[in-house]
N, C-alpha and C positions, 0 to 999 in steps of 0.2 A: 504494500500500500504506500502511496505517496500522498502527503498532505501539504499542499501549498500553504505558506504561512504569511505571505505578504503579496499584495497586488500592486503596490506602488514602488517608487524608486528609493524609498527611505532606507532600504537595506544595503545600499551601495557601500557604506563605510563599515560594515560589520566585519570583524575578524572571523577567521575560521572557527575559533572556539566559541564565539558569540553565536554564529550561525548554527553550529551543531547543537548548542545548548537550547536555542530557540526551537529548532526542529524537534529535539527530544521532548521539550516541554509540551509542544503541540501534540506529539504522539502519545505522551502519557495521558493528556486530557482526553484524547480520543479512545484510548484503552479503557479509561474509566467510564466514558460515555457508552461504550459498547458492552460494558460489564464483563470484560474478559477476566478470568480468574488466574490463569497460569501464563505468564509472559516472561520470555527471556530476551533481554536487550543486549545486543552485541555492538560494540563500538571500537573504532581504532584510535580514538582520542584518549590517550592514557590519562591526561589531566582531568577531563570531564568524568571518566569512569571512576577515578579515585576520589573526586569531589563528591560524587553521588553515593559512594559507599562509605563516606566520611573518613577516608584514609588521609586525604590532603585537605588543607584549608582552601577555601574558595578564592580565586583571583577576583579582585574588585570589579573587573569589567563584566563578569557574569553573575555577580552576587544576587541581583534581583531575580534574574531568570532561574537561577538555581534554587532560590528560596521558594519560588512558585512551583517548580518541579517537585521539590522535596515535600511541599504541602500535599500535592496530589498523590505522591508515592505512599504516604501514610495510609491511604484508603485501599491500597492494593496489597493483597496478602501473598500471592504467588509470584512476586516480581523478582527477577534475578538479573544482575548486571554482569557482563563479562567483557574484558578487554581482549580484542583480537588484533594480531599484528597484520597490517596491510602489507602483504608480500610484494605488491607492485612497486612499493617505494624502496625496496631493498636492492 
């Protein structure tokens, strides 16, 4: 599934980390809306995955987005995050 998150040009200045956090936040909201019970989220952004599992402190530029995402995560019982290595970058 692909969920577009913006229709205007205001996302031109987003960093990769900000864009991935925003996309994940929208996906988490959709997961809750669809009432899915067991979900595994894989991501190649080590920083974002570690922030969401509370291993790392959150960088300031994604703090609000992460807070929003963590709020929705509290309502999901079978959610699992996993970091995967993007082999195309190796």
